[in-house]
NUMI-270144 format. One line per field, with one value per atom (N, C-alpha, C): residue number from 0; atom name; z, x, y. Coordinates in nm, 2 decimals. Atoms other than C-alpha are relative to their C-alpha. Layout:
BEGIN
k	NUM  ...
a	CA  ...
zz	Z  ...
xx	X  ...
yy	Y  ...
***
This chain:
BEGIN
k	0  0  0  1  1  1  2  2  2  3  3  3  4  4  4  5  5  5  6  6  6  7  7  7  8  8  8  9  9  9  10  10  10  11  11  11  12  12  12  13  13  13  14  14  14  15  15  15  16  16  16  17  17  17  18  18  18  19  19  19  20  20  20  21  21  21  22  22  22  23  23  23  24  24  24  25  25  25  26  26  26  27  27  27  28  28  28  29  29  29  30  30  30  31  31  31  32  32  32  33  33  33  34  34  34  35  35  35  36  36  36  37  37  37  38  38  38  39  39  39  40  40  40  41  41  41  42  42  42  43  43  43  44  44  44  45  45  45  46  46  46  47  47  47  48  48  48  49  49  49  50  50  50  51  51  51  52  52  52  53  53  53  54  54  54  55  55  55  56  56  56  57  57  57  58  58  58  59  59  59  60  60  60  61  61  61  62  62  62  63  63  63  64  64  64  65  65  65  66  66  66  67  67  67  68  68  68  69  69  69  70  70  70  71  71  71  72  72  72  73  73  73  74  74  74  75  75  75  76  76  76  77  77  77  78  78  78  79  79  79  80  80  80  81  81  81  82  82  82  83  83  83  84  84  84  85  85  85  86  86  86  87  87  87  88  88  88  89  89  89  90  90  90  91  91  91  92  92  92  93  93  93  94  94  94  95  95  95  96  96  96  97  97  97  98  98  98  99  99  99  100  100  100  101  101  101  102  102  102  103  103  103  104  104  104  105  105  105  106  106  106  107  107  107
a	N  CA  C  N  CA  C  N  CA  C  N  CA  C  N  CA  C  N  CA  C  N  CA  C  N  CA  C  N  CA  C  N  CA  C  N  CA  C  N  CA  C  N  CA  C  N  CA  C  N  CA  C  N  CA  C  N  CA  C  N  CA  C  N  CA  C  N  CA  C  N  CA  C  N  CA  C  N  CA  C  N  CA  C  N  CA  C  N  CA  C  N  CA  C  N  CA  C  N  CA  C  N  CA  C  N  CA  C  N  CA  C  N  CA  C  N  CA  C  N  CA  C  N  CA  C  N  CA  C  N  CA  C  N  CA  C  N  CA  C  N  CA  C  N  CA  C  N  CA  C  N  CA  C  N  CA  C  N  CA  C  N  CA  C  N  CA  C  N  CA  C  N  CA  C  N  CA  C  N  CA  C  N  CA  C  N  CA  C  N  CA  C  N  CA  C  N  CA  C  N  CA  C  N  CA  C  N  CA  C  N  CA  C  N  CA  C  N  CA  C  N  CA  C  N  CA  C  N  CA  C  N  CA  C  N  CA  C  N  CA  C  N  CA  C  N  CA  C  N  CA  C  N  CA  C  N  CA  C  N  CA  C  N  CA  C  N  CA  C  N  CA  C  N  CA  C  N  CA  C  N  CA  C  N  CA  C  N  CA  C  N  CA  C  N  CA  C  N  CA  C  N  CA  C  N  CA  C  N  CA  C  N  CA  C  N  CA  C  N  CA  C  N  CA  C  N  CA  C  N  CA  C  N  CA  C  N  CA  C  N  CA  C  N  CA  C  N  CA  C  N  CA  C  N  CA  C  N  CA  C  N  CA  C  N  CA  C  N  CA  C  N  CA  C  N  CA  C
zz	0.13  1.66  -0.10  0.12  1.34  -0.11  0.11  1.06  -0.11  0.12  0.72  -0.08  0.09  0.48  -0.10  0.12  0.25  -0.11  0.13  -0.10  -0.03  0.03  -0.16  0.09  -0.11  0.16  0.01  -0.01  0.21  0.10  -0.09  0.38  0.12  -0.14  0.67  0.10  -0.07  0.74  0.04  -0.03  0.71  0.12  -0.10  0.95  0.14  -0.13  1.21  0.02  -0.04  1.16  0.07  -0.07  1.25  0.12  -0.14  1.56  0.09  -0.07  1.67  -0.04  0.06  1.55  0.08  -0.07  1.83  -0.04  0.04  1.74  -0.13  0.12  1.38  -0.01  -0.04  1.46  0.05  -0.06  1.68  -0.10  0.12  1.41  -0.10  0.10  1.16  0.06  -0.07  1.40  0.01  0.01  1.43  -0.11  0.14  1.06  -0.01  0.05  1.02  0.11  -0.09  1.33  -0.07  0.08  1.14  -0.11  0.14  0.82  0.03  -0.03  0.99  0.06  -0.09  1.18  -0.09  0.08  0.87  -0.13  0.13  0.55  -0.13  0.13  0.29  -0.05  0.06  0.02  -0.03  0.00  -0.04  -0.09  0.08  -0.34  0.06  -0.06  -0.15  0.13  -0.11  0.16  -0.05  0.06  -0.06  -0.03  0.05  -0.22  0.13  -0.12  0.14  0.06  -0.06  0.27  -0.09  0.06  -0.01  0.00  -0.02  0.03  0.13  -0.13  0.40  -0.01  0.00  0.31  -0.09  0.06  0.07  0.08  -0.11  0.33  0.09  -0.10  0.56  -0.05  0.06  0.31  0.02  -0.04  0.37  -0.13  0.13  0.05  0.00  0.00  0.16  0.02  0.01  0.25  -0.12  0.15  -0.09  -0.09  0.08  -0.26  0.04  -0.03  -0.07  -0.02  0.03  -0.11  -0.16  0.15  -0.50  -0.04  0.05  -0.52  0.03  -0.03  -0.33  -0.08  0.09  -0.52  -0.14  0.14  -0.86  -0.01  -0.01  -0.74  0.02  -0.03  -0.65  -0.12  0.12  -1.00  -0.03  0.01  -0.93  -0.10  0.09  -1.23  0.02  -0.05  -1.26  -0.01  0.01  -1.36  0.12  -0.14  -1.04  0.10  -0.10  -0.83  -0.03  0.02  -0.99  0.04  -0.02  -0.96  0.17  -0.15  -0.57  0.02  0.00  -0.61  -0.03  0.05  -0.80  0.09  -0.09  -0.55  0.12  -0.10  -0.30  0.00  0.04  -0.46  0.08  -0.06  -0.31  0.15  -0.14  0.03  0.06  -0.08  0.12  -0.11  0.07  -0.16  -0.12  0.12  -0.49  0.03  -0.02  -0.35  0.04  -0.07  -0.13  -0.11  0.10  -0.39  -0.12  0.11  -0.67  0.02  -0.04  -0.48  0.01  -0.02  -0.40  -0.15  0.14  -0.78  -0.07  0.06  -0.86  0.08  -0.07  -0.59  -0.06  0.06  -0.75  -0.15  0.14  -1.10  0.00  0.02  -1.00  0.00  -0.01  -0.95  -0.13  0.10  -1.23  -0.12  0.14  -1.51  -0.01  0.02  -1.42  -0.04
xx	0.07  -3.45  0.11  -0.11  -3.23  -0.06  0.05  -3.23  0.02  0.00  -3.29  0.12  -0.12  -2.99  -0.02  0.01  -2.94  0.11  -0.08  -2.80  0.11  -0.10  -2.61  0.11  -0.09  -2.42  0.11  -0.10  -2.10  -0.03  0.06  -2.16  0.05  -0.03  -1.95  -0.08  0.10  -2.16  -0.14  0.11  -2.48  0.01  -0.01  -2.35  0.01  0.00  -2.25  -0.14  0.13  -2.60  -0.09  0.07  -2.76  0.04  -0.04  -2.55  -0.01  0.00  -2.55  -0.11  0.10  -2.89  0.00  0.01  -2.89  0.12  -0.12  -2.54  -0.02  0.00  -2.62  -0.12  0.11  -2.96  0.07  -0.06  -2.77  0.10  -0.08  -2.51  -0.08  0.10  -2.80  -0.05  0.05  -2.95  0.08  -0.11  -2.62  0.02  -0.01  -2.60  -0.10  0.13  -2.95  0.01  0.01  -2.89  0.12  -0.11  -2.56  -0.05  0.06  -2.74  -0.09  0.09  -3.02  0.05  -0.06  -2.78  0.03  -0.06  -2.67  -0.06  0.09  -2.77  0.06  -0.04  -2.57  -0.11  0.10  -2.77  0.06  -0.03  -2.77  0.13  -0.12  -2.52  0.14  -0.10  -2.27  0.04  -0.04  -2.30  0.07  -0.07  -2.23  0.16  -0.15  -1.92  0.11  -0.08  -1.80  0.04  -0.02  -1.83  0.09  -0.09  -1.65  0.13  -0.15  -1.36  0.05  -0.05  -1.35  0.06  -0.04  -1.32  0.12  -0.15  -1.04  0.10  -0.09  -0.85  0.02  -0.02  -0.89  0.05  -0.04  -0.78  -0.08  0.08  -1.09  -0.06  0.04  -1.13  -0.16  0.12  -1.46  -0.09  0.07  -1.60  -0.01  -0.01  -1.48  -0.11  0.10  -1.67  -0.15  0.14  -1.98  -0.05  0.05  -1.99  -0.03  0.02  -1.93  -0.13  0.15  -2.22  -0.11  0.10  -2.44  -0.03  0.01  -2.36  -0.05  0.06  -2.42  -0.15  0.14  -2.76  -0.06  0.08  -2.84  0.04  0.00  -2.72  0.12  -0.13  -2.37  0.09  -0.06  -2.16  0.14  -0.13  -1.83  0.11  -0.09  -1.65  0.00  -0.01  -1.76  0.06  -0.08  -1.66  0.17  -0.14  -1.32  0.06  -0.05  -1.29  0.04  -0.03  -1.30  0.14  -0.14  -1.01  0.11  -0.10  -0.81  0.02  -0.01  -0.87  0.08  -0.05  -0.74  0.16  -0.14  -0.39  0.08  -0.07  -0.28  -0.01  0.02  -0.40  0.06  -0.05  -0.32  0.12  -0.12  -0.05  -0.06  0.04  -0.05  -0.02  0.02  -0.02  -0.13  0.14  -0.33  -0.10  0.10  -0.54  -0.01  0.02  -0.45  -0.05  0.05  -0.52  -0.14  0.14  -0.86  -0.08  0.04  -0.90  -0.02  -0.01  -0.82  -0.14  0.13  -1.10  -0.12  0.11  -1.35  -0.01  0.01  -1.27  -0.03  0.06  -1.32  -0.15  0.14  -1.68  -0.05  0.07  -1.73  0.04  -0.04  -1.58  -0.09  0.08  -1.82  -0.15
yy	-0.01  7.04  0.00  -0.01  6.98  0.08  -0.09  7.23  -0.11  0.07  7.12  0.03  -0.02  7.08  0.08  -0.10  7.35  -0.05  0.06  7.21  0.10  -0.09  7.53  0.03  -0.02  7.52  -0.11  0.11  7.31  -0.11  0.12  6.97  0.03  -0.02  7.06  0.10  -0.12  7.37  -0.07  0.06  7.17  -0.10  0.07  6.93  0.08  -0.08  7.20  0.05  -0.06  7.35  -0.10  0.12  7.00  -0.01  0.02  6.99  0.11  -0.12  7.34  0.10  -0.08  7.49  0.13  -0.13  7.77  0.06  -0.08  7.88  0.05  -0.04  7.90  0.10  -0.11  8.10  0.11  -0.14  8.35  0.07  -0.04  8.38  0.09  -0.05  8.45  0.15  -0.14  8.73  0.10  -0.12  8.90  0.05  -0.05  8.92  0.11  -0.10  9.07  0.13  -0.12  9.32  0.10  -0.08  9.43  0.05  -0.04  9.45  0.13  -0.10  9.67  0.11  -0.09  9.88  0.13  -0.12  10.11  0.01  -0.05  10.28  -0.07  0.06  10.07  -0.10  0.07  9.92  -0.14  0.12  9.56  -0.04  0.03  9.57  0.04  -0.05  9.78  -0.10  0.09  9.55  -0.12  0.13  9.23  0.05  -0.02  9.40  0.03  -0.04  9.53  -0.15  0.13  9.17  -0.08  0.06  9.03  0.06  -0.07  9.28  -0.05  0.05  9.18  -0.15  0.13  8.82  -0.02  0.00  8.88  0.04  -0.06  9.09  -0.10  0.09  8.81  -0.12  0.11  8.56  -0.12  0.12  8.34  -0.05  0.06  8.12  -0.02  0.05  7.98  0.11  -0.14  8.33  0.05  -0.07  8.46  -0.07  0.08  8.17  0.02  -0.04  8.23  0.14  -0.14  8.60  0.01  0.00  8.54  -0.07  0.08  8.29  0.09  -0.08  8.53  0.12  -0.13  8.84  -0.04  0.04  8.65  -0.03  0.03  8.54  0.13  -0.13  8.91  0.10  -0.08  9.02  0.08  -0.08  9.16  -0.07  0.06  9.11  -0.05  0.05  8.92  0.11  -0.12  9.24  0.08  -0.06  9.41  -0.06  0.08  9.13  -0.01  0.00  9.11  0.13  -0.13  9.48  0.02  -0.01  9.45  -0.09  0.08  9.18  0.11  -0.10  9.44  0.11  -0.11  9.71  -0.06  0.05  9.48  -0.01  0.01  9.46  0.11  -0.10  9.80  0.00  0.01  9.72  -0.12  0.12  9.36  -0.06  0.04  9.31  -0.09  0.08  9.11  -0.13  0.14  8.76  -0.04  0.01  8.78  0.03  -0.05  8.98  -0.10  0.10  8.76  -0.14  0.13  8.45  0.00  -0.02  8.58  0.01  0.01  8.66  -0.14  0.14  8.31  -0.07  0.06  8.20  0.04  -0.04  8.40  -0.04  0.05  8.29  -0.16  0.14  7.94  -0.01  -0.01  8.03  0.07  -0.09  8.28  -0.06  0.06  8.05  -0.13  0.12  7.77  0.04
***
């Protein structure tokens, strides 16, 4: 069974979803289980996920979490603050790279 293509997702991901729908469904179920396992509110979860993506140096994940955060009403200032907080943990180069990735979306 092919999943419908989501316009907000990168084309490569849409292709993966179409080819491996059970894997995508299992991934989403895991995400839902992790979300339901703890007491963090939605905004905090989104900011934590952004921080993890920044720390892992995952540009695509940073972009995805910034897009989702903006849709959820999280301000650009709050998002950039996560990048600033990363400076002392992952260092200037990694944190600044993430800030530029966020800025790509926040300025458009």
